[in-house]
N, C-alpha and C positions, 0 to 999 in steps of 0.2 A: 666091136660087136661081132657076134658069131651067129651063123644060121644053124639051127638045130631042128631038123624035121619041119622046115618051113617057117619056124618062128625065130624072131630076132631076140637075142638075149643081150642085156646090157651088163658087161662085166666090169667091176671096179676093183682095182688093185692098189694097195697102199704103196707109196714110194718108200724105199728103204731110207731109214734115218742114218745120218753119219754117226760113226762110232764115238767121235769126240765133237763137242760143239765148235763151231767156227769161231775164230778169234774176232773180237770186236775191233773195228778200225781205229777207234780212239786209243785202245790199249796198244795196238801195234805202233801207232804214231808215237806214243809216249815211250815205248821201249826203244824205238829207233831214234828218239830225240828229234823228231821231225815236227815242225809246226805246220799244221794243215791250214791253208788260207780260209778265212771266214766265209767267203763266197762259196768255196768248195764244200765246206761243212753244211751250209744252207742247202745247196743242191742235193747233197747226199741225204739230208734229213727230209727234204720235200719228196725225194724219190724213195723214201723208206729203206735206205741202204745204210746199215750200221755194222754189218759183219763182212768178213772177207768172202764168204760164200755168196752173200747177196750181191756183192760187187762183181764177182765172177759171173753170176747168173744174169746180171744186167748187161753184160757185154761191154761195149764201148761207152766211155764217158763223154766223148766229144759231142754227141748230139745233146746231152744234158747241159753242157757248158756253153752252148752257142750264145746265150744272152749274158754271159758273165765274163768279166775281165779278171783273170787269175794270174 
């Protein structure tokens, strides 16, 4: 927000979109021939994390996995 002559203005700016789409985690796992444990798949799905960018944005996974044995 910015003050202009005593008035407050609400400025909205669109976030830039990445130039290429973020890879899907299941595609990365398949390419690397890694089997992702089912409980981890469930946690990621419940947290709506399906791309590498979403995983990066989520930060640490440890708090999401507290109730799971992987």
